[in-house]
N, C-alpha and C positions, 0 to 999 in steps of 0.2 A: 504495500500501499505506500503510495506518495504520500509525502508527508505536506502542506501546504504551508507555502512562504505566507510571513505574520509581516505587515507593512506596521513599520517602528517610527515613522516618521509623521510630525506633527502638521497638520493642514494648515496652508500660506491664506490669510485672510485680511479682510479691511479689520484696522484697529486692534489685530491682537497685539500682545506682551510684545514687548521690545525692549532690548538694554536702554539705560536712563541715557538720554541726550542724544542717541542714534533719531532719526528718521521715523517719524509714523509711518506705518505698513499701509497704501493705501492702493487699492486694485481697480480701475474704473472701466466700464465699458464704453467706449467711444464710437464703436458703430455697433448696432442693432439690427436683428431681424426687425422685433416688434416693431422697432420706428421705420419701419422699412429702407433699412438698409441691406446690400446684398450680401451680407455676410456679418458675425458676430467679430469683432474684435477688441480686444481689452489691453491696459499697458497697467505696468507695476511699476509703484516706486517703492522701495525700501532699500535698507541696508543689507549688503552682503552675509551678516551677520545675527539674521535673523529667523526663527523655526528651526526645523532640524537643517544645520549647515556645517560647513567643515572647515577648519582654519588651516592657512598656510603659514610655512614658516615666516613668510613676508609680512605677515600679519605682527609680528614684533620683532621680526630681525632685519635691519638694514638689505643684506646680502642675502635673506634665504630666499629659496624656492617659492614659485606663487603655483597658486594651485593647479594652474593648467599642467603644469610640470610634476604632478603627483602620478607614481606607476599605480595603475588601475590596481592590481593587484596588493596593494598597500592593504586595501579595505574589501578586498573579496577573498573570500575563503572562512577557514574555521576560524571560531570565537569564542569567548566565554563570557558569561553577564554573570557577575559577582551582586549580590547582594551585599549591601552597608548597614551594619544595625547604628553604627556610630549617627547622632541626630545633628551632629555640627560639621564635622568635615571627614573626609577619608583620611587614615591614617598611616603610617607604614605599619604599628604594629596590628593592625585588622588586616593589611595586605600579606603580612608574613606565613599567617594562620592559610594560606593559599598557594597550590603550586604555579606559580605565573613563570613560564617557560618564554625563552629568547626567540623570539620573532612571533610572540602570539600577538590575538589581537584582543581587547579586554573592554566589557563593557559596564560600565558601574548602575546599579538601579540604587536609588538613594530612596529615604523616605520623601521625595521633591516627586517622584513618581505618582504619590496619590492625592498630590495638593497644588501643585503649582500652574500645571497647564488648566485648570477649571476655574482660572481665574485671569482676565485680562491686565489685573495690576501686576506690574512687577513685583516680584517677591523675592527683598535682601537677603533673610536667611535660610539660602538655596542651600545642599549639602556641597561642597567642593573638594576637591584635590588637595590636601596639603603641601606645602612645598617638601616636606620630609618624605612625604608620600610619593610626590614626584621622582625626587631624587630617587627614590628604591625601584620606582618603575624605570626606569633608566637604567639602573642598575642590572633590571631583569633582564635589559635587551626586548622590551616591546616594541610592537612595529606601530600599534596606533590604538589610544584610546579613546572612548565614548561615553558621556555622562547624559543625564534626564532631567539638565536645565539648562539654563543659555550661554553658561562659561565653565569650564573646567577650574578653574579660579575662583575665588571669594568676591562677593563684593566689597566686603571690609578691608578685608585680607587677602593676601597670599595670591593676589589677582594676578598684576601683572608676571611678577617673580615664577607663578605655576608655568605659565604660559611658555616663557623662555625657556625655563629649564626643560618644559617635555619638547618644543619647537626646536630647542639649540640643540637637541640631540636627534633632532632626526624622527621624531614620533609623531604621526599626523595625529589631528584630533578632531572628532565627530562630538557635536554639540546639540542640543534640542532635542533629545530622543525621548521618545515615550515609551517608556517599558513597563508604563503601568500593569499591564495583563501579562507580562511575561515575567516565567520563572529561572531563578537560577540554574545555569548548566552550560552545556553545550550547545552550540549550532555553528550553520553556517549564515555568512554576513555577507550580504551585499549594499555596497553603498557608495554610491557616487556622484561627486559634486559637478554642477551644470561648465562647463568647459567656460569659462572666460579667461580670455586670455590677460596675463601679467595680475591676478588677482590673488588680494590677500585671503580671501575665503570665497565662500557661493554657497546657496541652497544645496540640499540633497537628498535625496529618496533612500531611504535603509529599509531593507528585510530582512528578516531573517525564518532560517526553518531549522526545527530541531535535529540534531543528529542522533538518530537513533541505533542505540547500542547494541 
């Protein structure tokens, strides 16, 4: 029996939650069949770091790679979903309890999964990756990490530094995942960003399929 793919992407829509200070998300129908136009055509205005998206090294590193230069297999292949118990941040101590292998892709399900995407108001106290945990992930040699709100780094602390640690080590970042209905375990992952030339980030579509043991 074939296991179905599970969409873990957050739909883009006008007025949705975004990082404070970034542009609002506006999706507008400029040509409309119901108004007598020959077709439907819409425009989108938003940051490249809204909803489910990816960060490129260029996001924080002046000479970093842009997202259109990411090797596709960085975010296609086996991955592990780890459920985080700590209500504040992802810590080295909690990660040490898991066997994180070199070259792996790791997605973190936190308490943010069940609360943050239900509101269009930005949640400042989302669970983030601490700088100590970021250094630990670098030491493990992971290839990609994903998290279930808008940033791997915190709003009040470890924001910029966590990004620089991960991106500086060549770890590709997926942010804004919807993992509310996902159980921890092993999966196949497909996550590809829109190919925007020279981009520091881009919206992405992310899918999981359980690996049957």
